[in-house]
KEMARPA-551759 format. One record per residue (C-alpha): z negated, x negated, y; residue number from 0. Coordinates in steps of 0.2 Angstrom, whole numbers, plus 2048, in hexadecimal, padded with zeros to 3 digits. Layout:
// residues N
> Z X Y NUM
...
// end
This chain:
// residues 438
> B28 5E1 EB4 0
> B24 5F3 EAE 1
> B30 5F0 EA0 2
> B27 5E0 E9B 3
> B16 5E9 E9A 4
> B1E 5F8 E91 5
> B24 5EB E84 6
> B13 5E3 E83 7
> B0B 5F4 E80 8
> B18 5F8 E73 9
> B15 5E8 E6A 10
> B02 5EB E6A 11
> B05 5FC E62 12
> B0D 5F4 E53 13
> AFE 5F1 E46 14
> B05 5E1 E3F 15
> B09 5D9 E50 16
> AF9 5DF E58 17
> AF0 5D7 E49 18
> AF9 5C6 E4D 19
> AF5 5C7 E5F 20
> AE3 5CB E5D 21
> AE1 5BD E50 22
> AE9 5B1 E5C 23
> ADD 5B6 E6A 24
> ACE 5B5 E5E 25
> AD3 5A3 E59 26
> AD5 59E E6B 27
> AC4 5A5 E6F 28
> ABC 59B E61 29
> AC5 58B E68 30
> ABE 58F E7A 31
> AAC 592 E73 32
> AAD 583 E68 33
> AB2 579 E78 34
> AA1 57C E80 35
> A97 574 E72 36
> A91 562 E78 37
> A91 553 E6C 38
> A7F 54E E68 39
> A7A 53D E6D 40
> A84 53B E7C 41
> A80 53B E8F 42
> A8D 547 E96 43
> A8D 540 EA7 44
> A8E 52E EA2 45
> A9B 532 E95 46
> AA6 53B EA2 47
> AA4 52C EAE 48
> AAA 520 EA1 49
> AB9 52B E9C 50
> ABE 52E EAE 51
> AC0 51B EB0 52
> AD0 51D EA6 53
> AD8 524 EB5 54
> AE7 530 EB4 55
> AE8 52E EA1 56
> AD6 534 EA0 57
> ADB 544 EAA 58
> AEA 547 EA0 59
> AE0 546 E8F 60
> AD3 551 E96 61
> AE1 55E E9A 62
> AE7 55D E87 63
> AD5 55F E81 64
> AD2 56E E8C 65
> AC4 565 E96 66
> ABB 560 E87 67
> ABD 54D E8A 68
> AB4 54D E9B 69
> AA7 559 E95 70
> AA3 54F E85 71
> AA5 55E E79 72
> AA9 55F E67 73
> ABB 561 E6C 74
> ABC 551 E77 75
> ACB 54B E6D 76
> AD3 55C E6C 77
> AE3 55D E62 78
> AE9 54B E67 79
> AE6 543 E56 80
> AF1 550 E4E 81
> AFF 54E E5B 82
> AFE 53B E58 83
> AFF 53E E45 84
> B0E 549 E47 85
> B17 53C E51 86
> B13 52F E43 87
> B19 53A E35 88
> B29 53F E3E 89
> B2D 52D E41 90
> B29 528 E2F 91
> B34 536 E29 92
> B43 52D E30 93
> B3F 51D E27 94
> B36 522 E17 95
> B42 52A E0B 96
> B34 534 E02 97
> B2E 53C E12 98
> B40 540 E16 99
> B42 548 E05 100
> B33 553 E08 101
> B39 559 E19 102
> B49 55F E11 103
> B40 568 E02 104
> B3E 579 E0C 105
> B2E 582 E0D 106
> B25 578 DFF 107
> B2A 568 E07 108
> B24 56E E18 109
> B13 572 E11 110
> B11 560 E0A 111
> B16 559 E1A 112
> B09 564 E23 113
> AFC 55E E17 114
> B01 54B E1A 115
> B01 54E E2D 116
> AF0 556 E2B 117
> AE8 548 E21 118
> AF0 53B E2D 119
> AE8 545 E3C 120
> AD7 544 E34 121
> AD8 531 E32 122
> ADE 52F E44 123
> AD0 53B E4A 124
> AC3 530 E41 125
> ACB 520 E49 126
> ACC 527 E5A 127
> ABB 52E E59 128
> AB4 51D E55 129
> ABE 515 E63 130
> AB8 522 E6F 131
> AA6 51F E69 132
> AA7 50D E6B 133
> AAF 50E E7C 134
> AA1 51A E83 135
> A92 512 E79 136
> A89 510 E89 137
> A88 523 E8B 138
> A7F 525 E7A 139
> A6D 52C E7B 140
> A61 532 E6E 141
> A51 52C E64 142
> A5A 528 E54 143
> A61 517 E50 144
> A71 512 E5A 145
> A7C 510 E4A 146
> A77 521 E44 147
> A7A 529 E55 148
> A8B 521 E55 149
> A8F 529 E44 150
> A89 53A E4A 151
> A95 539 E59 152
> AA4 533 E4F 153
> AA1 541 E42 154
> AA0 54E E50 155
> AB0 548 E59 156
> AB9 548 E48 157
> AB3 559 E42 158
> AB7 560 E53 159
> AC9 55A E52 160
> ACB 560 E3F 161
> AC4 571 E45 162
> AD1 572 E53 163
> ADF 56E E47 164
> AD9 57B E3B 165
> AD9 588 E49 166
> AEB 583 E4E 167
> AF1 585 E3C 168
> AE9 596 E3B 169
> AF3 59C E4A 170
> B03 595 E42 171
> AFF 59E E32 172
> AF8 5AF E37 173
> AFB 5B0 E4A 174
> B09 5AF E57 175
> B0F 59F E5F 176
> B0D 58C E5C 177
> AFB 589 E58 178
> AFA 578 E60 179
> B02 57D E70 180
> AF8 58D E72 181
> AE8 583 E70 182
> AED 577 E7E 183
> AF3 586 E88 184
> AE2 58E E86 185
> AD9 57E E8B 186
> AE3 57D E9B 187
> AE1 590 E9F 188
> ACE 58E E9E 189
> ACF 580 EAB 190
> AD9 589 EB8 191
> AC9 58F EC1 192
> AC3 57D EC2 193
> AD4 578 EC9 194
> AD3 585 ED6 195
> AC1 580 EDB 196
> AC7 56E EDC 197
> AD5 573 EE8 198
> ACA 57E EF2 199
> ABE 56F EF4 200
> ACC 564 EFA 201
> AD0 572 F07 202
> ABE 572 F0D 203
> ABE 55F F0E 204
> ACD 560 F1A 205
> AC3 56E F23 206
> AB5 562 F25 207
> AC0 553 F2B 208
> AC6 55D F3A 209
> AB8 560 F47 210
> AC0 56F F4F 211
> AB9 57E F44 212
> AC9 589 F46 213
> AD5 57B F43 214
> ACB 575 F34 215
> ACB 586 F2C 216
> ADE 588 F30 217
> AE2 577 F28 218
> AD7 57A F19 219
> ADF 58B F16 220
> AF1 584 F19 221
> AED 576 F0C 222
> AE8 583 EFF 223
> AF7 58E F02 224
> B03 57F F02 225
> AFD 579 EF2 226
> AFD 58A EEA 227
> B0F 58D EF0 228
> B14 57D EE9 229
> B0C 581 ED8 230
> B15 592 ED8 231
> B26 589 EDC 232
> B23 57D ECE 233
> B20 58B EC2 234
> B30 594 EC7 235
> B3A 584 EC6 236
> B33 580 EB4 237
> B36 592 EAE 238
> B48 591 EB4 239
> B4B 581 EAB 240
> B42 585 E9B 241
> B4D 595 E9A 242
> B5D 58D E9F 243
> B6A 589 E91 244
> B7B 582 E8F 245
> B86 58E E85 246
> B94 587 E7B 247
> BA2 594 E78 248
> BA7 597 E65 249
> BB6 5A0 E60 250
> BB6 5A8 E4F 251
> BC7 5AB E46 252
> BCC 5BC E3E 253
> BCA 5BD E2B 254
> BCD 5CC E1F 255
> BBF 5D0 E13 256
> BC5 5DE E07 257
> BCD 5EB E12 258
> BC3 5E6 E22 259
> BC8 5DA E30 260
> BB9 5CF E36 261
> BB8 5C2 E43 262
> BC3 5BF E53 263
> BB3 5BF E5E 264
> BAC 5B3 E6A 265
> B9A 5AD E69 266
> B91 59E E70 267
> B84 591 E6A 268
> B75 591 E76 269
> B6E 57F E79 270
> B5E 57F E84 271
> B5D 573 E92 272
> B4A 570 E8E 273
> B4D 56F E7B 274
> B3D 565 E78 275
> B32 570 E82 276
> B22 568 E87 277
> B1F 55D E77 278
> B26 54C E7F 279
> B19 54D E8D 280
> B0B 550 E80 281
> B12 542 E75 282
> B13 536 E84 283
> B01 53A E89 284
> AFA 538 E77 285
> B03 527 E75 286
> AFE 520 E85 287
> AEB 524 E81 288
> AEC 517 E73 289
> AED 506 E7D 290
> AE0 50D E89 291
> AD3 510 E7C 292
> AD7 4FF E73 293
> AD5 4F6 E84 294
> AC5 4FF E88 295
> ABD 4FC E76 296
> AC2 4EA E73 297
> AC4 4E3 E85 298
> AB9 4EE E8F 299
> AAF 4E1 E96 300
> ABC 4D3 E96 301
> AC1 4CB EA6 302
> AD1 4C3 E9F 303
> AE2 4C5 EA7 304
> AE9 4CE E99 305
> ADB 4DA E97 306
> ADA 4DD EA9 307
> AED 4E1 EAA 308
> AEC 4EE E9C 309
> ADC 4F6 EA3 310
> AE3 4F8 EB4 311
> AF5 4FC EAF 312
> AF0 50C EA5 313
> AE4 513 EB2 314
> AF0 51B EBD 315
> AFA 50C EC4 316
> B0D 50C EC7 317
> B0F 503 EB6 318
> B07 512 EAD 319
> B13 51E EB6 320
> B22 514 EB1 321
> B1D 513 E9F 322
> B19 525 E9F 323
> B2A 529 EA6 324
> B33 51F E98 325
> B28 527 E8B 326
> B2D 538 E90 327
> B3F 534 E90 328
> B3D 52B E7F 329
> B34 53A E77 330
> B40 547 E7E 331
> B4E 53F E75 332
> B44 53B E65 333
> B3E 54D E64 334
> B4F 554 E67 335
> B56 549 E59 336
> B4A 54F E4C 337
> B4B 561 E51 338
> B5E 563 E56 339
> B6B 561 E48 340
> B7D 562 E4E 341
> B84 55F E3D 342
> B7C 56F E36 343
> B82 579 E45 344
> B94 572 E43 345
> B94 576 E31 346
> B8E 588 E34 347
> B9B 58B E41 348
> BA9 585 E35 349
> BA2 58F E26 350
> BA3 59F E31 351
> BB5 59B E36 352
> BB0 596 E48 353
> BB6 588 E53 354
> BB3 582 E65 355
> BC2 584 E70 356
> BCB 573 E72 357
> BC0 56B E64 358
> BC5 568 E52 359
> BBA 56E E45 360
> BAF 562 E3B 361
> BAA 551 E42 362
> BB1 554 E54 363
> BA7 564 E55 364
> B97 55B E50 365
> B9A 54D E5C 366
> B9E 559 E6A 367
> B8E 563 E67 368
> B84 552 E65 369
> B8B 54B E76 370
> B87 55C E7F 371
> B75 55C E78 372
> B72 54A E7D 373
> B78 54D E8F 374
> B6C 55C E90 375
> B5E 550 E89 376
> B60 545 E99 377
> B5E 555 EA4 378
> B4F 55A E99 379
> B47 549 E9A 380
> B49 547 EAD 381
> B43 559 EAF 382
> B33 555 EA6 383
> B30 545 EAF 384
> B33 54E EC0 385
> B27 55C EBC 386
> B19 550 EB5 387
> B1A 541 EC0 388
> B1F 547 ED1 389
> B11 554 ED4 390
> B04 548 ECC 391
> B09 539 ED7 392
> B0A 545 EE6 393
> AF8 54B EE2 394
> AF2 539 EE1 395
> AFA 535 EF2 396
> AF2 544 EFA 397
> AE1 541 EF2 398
> AE3 550 EE6 399
> AE0 548 ED6 400
> AD5 556 ECF 401
> AE3 563 ED1 402
> AED 560 EC1 403
> AF4 572 EC1 404
> B03 56D ECB 405
> B0B 562 EBE 406
> B08 55F EAB 407
> AFE 56F EAA 408
> B0B 57A EB1 409
> B18 573 EA5 410
> B0C 576 E96 411
> B07 587 E9B 412
> B19 58D E9F 413
> B20 585 E8F 414
> B13 58C E83 415
> B14 59D E8C 416
> B27 59D E8A 417
> B26 599 E78 418
> B19 5A7 E75 419
> B23 5B4 E7E 420
> B33 5AE E74 421
> B2A 5B0 E63 422
> B22 5C1 E68 423
> B34 5C6 E6E 424
> B3B 5C2 E5D 425
> B2E 5CC E55 426
> B32 5DB E60 427
> B45 5D9 E5D 428
> B43 5D9 E4A 429
> B39 5EA E4C 430
> B47 5F2 E57 431
> B3D 5F1 E67 432
> B44 5EC E78 433
> B41 5DA E7D 434
> B38 5D4 E8D 435
> B49 5D0 E96 436
> B50 5E2 E93 437
// end
């Protein structure tokens, strides 16, 4: 622990690194302050009541928005439209040749892809703002005409999302870490006191249900301690899996360059168990939000069988959790496919005179790496489902729906923190400083 703080102090002493850290903190502070600005023309209490009718999905979206959704602030949509835009563009990259060509053009192509994703996010933000305004139209207040008030609300939601996307891009450009992930991270961190208060309130409820004062206090304290210990255990488990990796041993043959002999060493290819990080969970939550908003907007007052089925199915029912389960698995494999390239790894091994013991170079090596990664994807997907669904369902059964810290929030917090530490570690290593794990 002392070595870790020494490394942090050493990192902060570096002018360039200190500037990046302070810049990142400044952006996150701006996001936190901006999340306190209410949207004009909305009754906050009425808006919150309407959104809470979305059930579990509403709670998850509130987590991603950092509490902005329930609070009816400018950042109510948060980064969700940008995430949806990223999913759409990544899917289109597979089927649209022009986008695939851009993705392979290096830095210039990535800049164009980012610009396309940004424009798509703005369009989605406008659409989702309109849908959200239509869904919660009964919460609109003000003395101006209804249509003008609706425009004001839609523009406010859209502008808030655009500003959040801009903040995330500034972190990517001048700060440390992934901007989108850090914004979600900061939103959850600011809600930790509220989650603790919710858990404490549940403990007091247990205390009130037991007529014996002493036993009531003991039961309430026991509930608080048990929930806290379970949360700590989940954090340890998540960190263990996120840092776990499958190492494929690679043997490099000896070769002579000039008068020197190189090679003959053994190395390994580290493939992380949790290759996709927390992105499949965020993708699944964002996609599941779409049918809920559509049903609420177009069939909110309908009593038909189809509308009732969809309305009830996406508000925390068993069907919702089943769909959520399959979406997490789907996006785990999808994200791994677009991020992990076994062909490139195999080619690099062959170019450097390496080979995997018992596997022939070329296509057999590619297939071996691919199969290994696919097996790890199953472990990754089941891990994400376990961490996200089991604590949430257990919380609902125990009447602890407001305590989200034990499941999805822990996964996001630990995943983003791990990524941030890794990037900071790489910055230290390049400057010949000891790492956090030394």
